[in-house]
Backbone as a ProteinNet text record, in pm:
[ID]
protein_1_A
[PRIMARY]
YDSGNACVRKAVDGYLLDGTVPKNGTVCS
[TERTIARY]
149.9	77.2	171.6	295.7	393.9	454.6	371.6	416.3	465.7	479.8	523.6	408.4	284.9	168.2	123.4	154.8	125.9	-23.7	-104.6	-249.5	-297.8	-250.1	-290.7	-238.1	-111.9	-54.4	-134.3	-171.2	-245.3	-379.1	-445.6	-575.2	-560	-459.2	-439.8	-394.4	-300.9	-253.9	-367.6	-451.1	-565.2	-655.9	-675	-760	-694.9	-567.5	-499.1	-484.3	-452.2	-423.4	-549.6	-642.9	-759.8	-887.9	-885	-1006.2	-1100.7	-1049.7	-1133.1	-1130.8	-1246.4	-1255.7	-1261.7	-1180.5	-1185.1	-1326.4	-1366	-1500.2	-1520.8	-1643.9	-1675.3	-1641.4	-1578	-1543	-1403	-1335.4	-1197.3	-1114.4	-1045.2	-968.6	-823.8	-734.4	-592.3	-542.2	-491	-444	-299.3
1996.3	2114.2	2232.1	2204.8	2312.2	2342.9	2401.3	2426	2568.6	2640.9	2778.4	2874.9	2823	2908.9	2954.4	3079.3	3130.3	3127.9	3150.1	3151.6	3014.5	2911.5	2775.8	2739.1	2771.3	2740.8	2807.5	2933.6	3006.9	2939.5	2897.3	2832.3	2700.4	2622.3	2492.2	2509.8	2601.7	2625.3	2673.6	2760.8	2809.4	2695.4	2601.2	2486.2	2396.9	2368.5	2277.8	2339.1	2467	2530.2	2577.8	2632.5	2696.3	2618.9	2520.9	2448	2530.4	2640.6	2725.5	2674.9	2674.3	2629.9	2752.7	2756.7	2871.9	2892.2	3017.9	3049.2	2988.5	2947.4	2898.1	3007	2969.2	3066.9	3122	3079.3	3123.1	3071.8	3162.1	3123.3	3164.7	3071.6	3103.2	3110.4	3225.8	3241.5	3196.1
-3497.8	-3451	-3439	-3407.1	-3392.8	-3528.9	-3615.2	-3752.6	-3769.7	-3658.3	-3667.1	-3686.4	-3684	-3700.2	-3562.3	-3528.3	-3395	-3365.8	-3468.5	-3448.7	-3405	-3472.5	-3437.1	-3299.3	-3272.8	-3141.2	-3031.4	-3052.4	-2950.7	-2923.4	-3030.5	-3014.3	-2939.3	-2977.5	-2913.4	-2769.1	-2746.5	-2610.5	-2522.3	-2576.2	-2499.8	-2459.3	-2550.3	-2520.1	-2415.4	-2434	-2342.1	-2203.2	-2197.1	-2068.8	-1998.7	-2074.3	-2014.2	-2037	-2128.3	-2160	-2245.3	-2301.6	-2385	-2527.5	-2589.8	-2728.2	-2817.1	-2923.2	-3014.5	-3065.8	-3080	-3128.9	-3266.7	-3293.8	-3427.3	-3527.4	-3635.6	-3737.2	-3719.4	-3612.4	-3595.2	-3712.3	-3779.3	-3897.2	-3878.9	-3903.7	-3899.5	-4042.2	-4080.1	-4217.2	-4228.6
[MASK]
+++++++++++++++++++++++++++++

């Protein structure tokens, strides 16, 4: 998961820390 993709890390960290699920359609380029 720690592949250097800040977008993915942010989404995963948000889920782990806040329990928030990324909106449907969230795309990390």
